[in-house]
C-alpha positions as CSV (number, residue, x, y, z in Angstrom):
1,M,-42.9,147.9,158.4
2,N,-40.8,147.6,161.5
3,K,-37.4,145.9,161.3
4,I,-37.8,142.2,161.9
5,F,-35.8,139.1,161.2
6,Y,-37.4,135.7,160.7
7,L,-35.2,132.7,161.5
8,I,-36.5,129.5,160.0
9,G,-34.7,126.4,161.2
10,G,-35.7,122.8,160.6
11,A,-34.8,119.3,159.7
12,P,-34.1,118.3,156.1
13,T,-37.0,118.4,153.6
14,T,-39.4,120.4,155.8
15,G,-40.0,123.3,153.4
16,K,-37.8,125.9,155.0
17,S,-36.9,127.5,151.6
18,T,-40.5,127.5,150.5
19,V,-41.6,129.4,153.6
20,A,-38.7,131.8,153.3
21,K,-39.6,132.6,149.7
22,L,-43.2,133.2,150.6
23,L,-42.3,135.6,153.4
24,A,-39.7,137.3,151.3
25,K,-42.3,137.9,148.5
26,E,-45.1,138.9,150.9
27,F,-43.0,141.4,152.9
28,S,-40.4,142.4,150.3
29,L,-37.6,141.2,152.5
30,P,-34.2,139.7,151.5
31,W,-33.5,136.1,152.4
32,I,-30.6,133.8,152.5
33,S,-30.1,130.2,153.4
34,T,-27.4,128.8,155.7
35,D,-26.3,126.7,152.8
36,Q,-25.4,129.9,151.0
37,L,-23.7,131.3,154.1
38,R,-21.5,128.2,154.4
39,E,-20.3,128.6,150.8
40,I,-19.6,132.4,151.4
41,V,-17.5,131.9,154.5
42,K,-15.6,128.8,153.4
43,P,-12.9,130.6,151.4
44,Y,-12.1,132.8,154.5
45,G,-12.7,130.3,157.3
46,D,-10.2,128.6,159.6
47,K,-10.4,124.8,159.0
48,N,-9.1,124.1,162.5
49,R,-11.6,126.5,164.2
50,F,-14.6,125.5,162.0
51,P,-13.9,121.9,161.0
52,T,-17.5,121.0,160.1
53,L,-17.5,123.5,157.2
54,Y,-14.9,121.3,155.5
55,D,-15.3,117.8,156.9
56,T,-17.4,116.6,153.9
57,T,-15.5,118.4,151.2
58,N,-14.7,116.1,148.2
59,L,-16.6,113.2,149.8
60,T,-19.3,111.5,147.7
61,A,-22.6,110.6,149.3
62,E,-21.6,106.9,149.3
63,E,-18.3,107.7,151.1
64,F,-19.8,110.1,153.6
65,L,-22.7,107.8,154.6
66,S,-20.4,104.8,154.8
67,M,-17.8,106.6,156.9
68,Y,-20.1,107.8,159.8
69,S,-22.9,106.4,161.8
70,A,-26.3,108.0,161.8
71,E,-25.8,109.4,165.3
72,Q,-22.4,110.9,164.2
73,I,-23.9,112.6,161.2
74,A,-26.8,114.1,163.2
75,E,-24.2,115.4,165.7
76,M,-22.1,116.8,162.9
77,G,-25.2,118.7,161.8
78,F,-25.6,120.4,165.1
79,K,-21.8,121.2,165.3
80,Q,-22.0,122.7,161.9
81,G,-24.7,125.0,163.1
82,D,-22.3,126.3,165.7
83,D,-19.7,126.9,163.0
84,V,-22.1,128.8,160.7
85,W,-23.7,130.8,163.5
86,P,-21.1,133.6,163.4
87,A,-22.1,134.4,159.8
88,V,-25.8,134.5,160.9
89,K,-24.9,136.8,163.8
90,G,-23.1,139.1,161.4
91,L,-26.3,139.6,159.4
92,L,-28.4,140.2,162.6
93,N,-26.0,142.6,164.1
94,N,-25.0,144.6,161.0
95,K,-26.7,148.0,161.2
96,S,-26.1,149.0,157.6
97,D,-27.3,145.9,155.7
98,W,-30.8,144.6,155.7
99,Q,-32.1,147.8,157.2
100,R,-35.7,146.5,157.2
101,G,-34.8,143.1,158.4
102,G,-34.7,139.8,156.5
103,I,-35.1,136.0,156.5
104,V,-32.4,133.4,157.3
105,E,-33.4,129.8,156.8
106,G,-31.6,126.4,157.0
107,V,-30.7,123.4,159.1
108,N,-28.0,125.5,160.7
109,I,-30.5,127.7,162.6
110,L,-30.6,125.9,166.0
111,P,-32.6,126.8,169.1
112,H,-29.7,126.9,171.6
113,L,-27.9,129.4,169.4
114,V,-30.8,131.7,169.2
115,A,-31.4,131.4,172.9
116,E,-27.8,132.2,173.8
117,E,-28.0,135.5,172.1
118,N,-31.3,136.4,173.6
119,Y,-32.3,138.0,170.3
120,V,-36.0,137.3,170.8
121,N,-36.0,139.8,173.7
122,K,-33.5,142.3,172.4
123,E,-34.4,142.5,168.8
124,K,-37.5,141.9,166.7
125,V,-36.6,138.4,165.9
126,K,-39.1,135.6,165.2
127,P,-37.7,132.1,165.2
128,I,-39.6,129.0,164.1
129,F,-38.5,125.4,163.7
130,L,-40.0,122.8,161.3
131,V,-39.8,119.0,161.7
132,D,-41.2,116.0,160.0
133,L,-41.3,113.0,162.2
134,D,-43.0,110.6,159.7
135,K,-40.3,108.1,158.9
136,E,-42.1,106.7,155.9
137,R,-42.5,110.1,154.3
138,M,-38.8,110.9,155.0
139,S,-37.9,107.6,153.3
140,Q,-39.9,108.4,150.2
141,V,-38.0,111.8,149.9
142,V,-34.6,110.2,150.4
143,Y,-35.2,107.4,148.0
144,T,-36.7,109.6,145.3
145,R,-34.9,112.9,145.8
146,G,-31.9,112.3,148.1
147,L,-30.5,114.6,150.8
148,Y,-26.7,114.6,150.4
149,D,-26.9,114.5,146.7
150,D,-29.4,113.6,144.0
151,A,-30.8,110.2,144.8
152,D,-29.7,108.6,141.5
153,K,-26.1,109.4,142.2
154,Y,-25.7,107.0,145.1
155,S,-26.9,103.5,145.9
156,D,-29.9,102.5,148.0
157,D,-27.5,100.6,150.3
158,V,-26.8,103.7,152.3
159,K,-30.1,105.5,152.0
160,D,-31.6,103.9,155.2
161,K,-28.8,105.5,157.2
162,E,-29.6,108.9,155.6
163,V,-33.2,108.5,156.8
164,E,-32.0,107.5,160.2
165,W,-29.8,110.5,160.8
166,A,-32.5,112.9,159.5
167,M,-35.0,111.4,162.0
168,I,-32.5,111.7,164.8
169,F,-31.8,115.3,163.9
170,A,-35.5,116.1,163.7
171,Q,-36.2,114.6,167.1
172,R,-33.3,116.4,168.7
173,L,-34.3,119.7,167.1
174,K,-37.9,119.4,168.4
175,K,-36.7,118.6,171.9
176,E,-34.3,121.5,171.9
177,A,-37.0,124.0,170.5
178,E,-39.3,122.9,173.3
179,K,-36.6,123.3,175.9
180,Y,-36.1,126.9,175.0
181,G,-39.7,127.7,174.4
182,F,-39.5,128.3,170.6
183,P,-42.3,127.3,168.3
184,C,-41.9,124.0,166.5
185,V,-44.3,123.0,163.8
186,E,-44.6,119.3,162.8
187,I,-45.4,119.5,159.1
188,S,-47.4,117.0,157.1
189,K,-46.4,118.1,153.6
190,T,-49.9,119.3,152.8
191,E,-51.4,122.7,152.1
192,S,-52.2,123.0,155.8
193,D,-48.5,123.4,156.7
194,I,-48.3,127.1,155.5
195,D,-51.5,127.9,157.5
196,A,-50.0,126.4,160.6
197,I,-46.7,128.2,160.2
198,M,-48.4,131.6,159.6
199,R,-50.5,131.1,162.7
200,V,-47.5,130.4,164.8
201,L,-45.8,133.5,163.5
202,K,-49.0,135.4,164.0
203,L,-49.0,136.6,160.3
204,P,-51.7,136.7,157.7
205,D,-51.7,134.0,155.0
206,P,-49.2,135.0,152.3
207,K,-50.6,135.7,148.9
208,L,-49.6,132.6,146.9
């Protein structure tokens, strides 16, 4: 197998980790999430240079969602992508690790970052972005599972704002992916999602 990196970006609750696990199993590739990368770099990061890695430290979901507007939270998500990107670049550029390639997934994989590096032309890199623009479906996830924390750990009073920022993030992500010509799949949370994603990546259906 030729060396290849799959970059799976997407809005919250779109199945990024599920897709990453399937690809990792099918092609025997390592994978990591940007959530993990954030935790890895935090102890060594500069709080002044990469503030979004630390802005929510020690805040409860209630405090965080009350402190900022939905628009501000969505913007923070994009800025956090900028702060995490150096760690992603380190994986893509390191010649000794991940010699056969690998998979990086998470909300911090953003179209403008991939486009700036021109990886798609220089390297065997396949980006894909996943969004769910169904507000009712997002509300159900937020009210039953939660995003910032487990749903039962914070009140319903702030959950509508969580739905709102997730939808703003998804819409902006879709628009940006289209701007740079990267594939963006609108998922429906059905079995057809995996088929659609594999078609976009021009891969055979993974063995489930």
